[in-house]
Residue, then its C-alpha position, 0 to 999 in steps of 0.5 A: m673099081s680096084g684095077s683102076t686105082d692101082i692104075s691111077d697111083n702107079k701113074v702118080n708114083l711115076s711121075e713123083e719119080a720122074y719129078c725127083l729125078l730132074k728135080e734133083s738132077i738139076l740141083n747137084g748140077d748133073i743137068a747143066k744150068g743154063a743149057t737146053y735140053t730136048q724131052s727126048e734127052i732127057v728121057k734118055v739121061l733120067q731112064v723115065a718115061i716120057s708121059p710122067l717126064r712131062v708131068a715133071i716138066n710142067k711142075l717144075e716149070t710153076e716152080g721156076l726151075i725151068n722154062v719150056l720153050p715153044r720148038s725148042g725144048i726144055q731150058i734150065i734156069d740160069t743163075d745171075f746176080a739179079l736171081t741171088r739179089n731176089t731170093y736172098q730179099l725173099r729169105v730175110i723177109l719170110e725168116r725175120e718173121g719165122l725167127k720172132s716166133y721160133i724164139r716163142s716157141v724152141s725148146d732149150k733142148e732144141i738150140h743145144d743141139f743145135k749149137q753142139r753140131h754147129l761145135e762140132i763142125q768148128d772142130e772139124i773146119t780147124k783140124c782142116r778136113s776135106n773143105l767139100l764134105i765139111c761144105e756139105k754137112l755145114a750146108k744141110l745143118d744151114s738148111e735145118l736150121h733155117t727152115a726151122f724158123i719156118l716151119s714154126l709160122n705153120n702156115q703151108i703157104i709160107t713153107k711152100n714158097y720158102l722151100a721153092n725159094e730155097d731149091l733156087i739158092r740152092l741152084t745159085r751156089l753150085d759154082r760156088v763149092d769148089l770155092a770153100s775156103n776154110e775160113m770161109l766154113l769158119r766165118t760162116n759157123e761162126e755166124h750161126l753160133a752167134l745166131i744160137d746164143a741170141i735164140a738161147k738168151r731169147d733175146q729177139t732184137k740180137a737175133v734178128e740182128s745177127l740174122d740180118a747180118h748173117l743173110e748180108k754177109s751169105i748172099k756176099r758169099a754167094m756172089g762171090l764177093w770174098g771179102f765178107 
């Protein structure tokens, strides 16, 4: 019985490893969006076995990151204005409700910590350090802040759908990372600070207004509309 359990656990681990490798390769651009690959090509790139890869492919298809084309291979989804609009629309709907819950439950310490980390990034931006490094740091902090709103709802179904949607948003941003200017980074950070200040005051109306304004400008930036 123990040997059977070990084999089963090993299959699960290999499938999860293949899933994480394939997903991250798509989201960081190593496997090009919009391109079509055979399973053999992906096996060669990721250095994984075919059986766990098939499990990973099925999982990623349900999450919307790939399409399995009969006799053609695996197509990585491409991004366009419609996808960007749809993902941000869902983000607005979920985050508005999450923010209301977050304001009621967040501690003063957590708010203070978020503000301090944003002020540190603001200082880095004004000192004109590497845009790419700051962009990555701000993106991580952005994800932490906005995901905190969703987690406050304590709803696994909402969280699962939100995180899957965030993966799609991350994919839409791939073409924009190298174009990030100091001005764009600074404005994004300032929008976060305005939102954090409203949360600190427990001002739900102002916080929701700040979130709406921030997400409206975010979608324009994601579409390459720099007149934010």
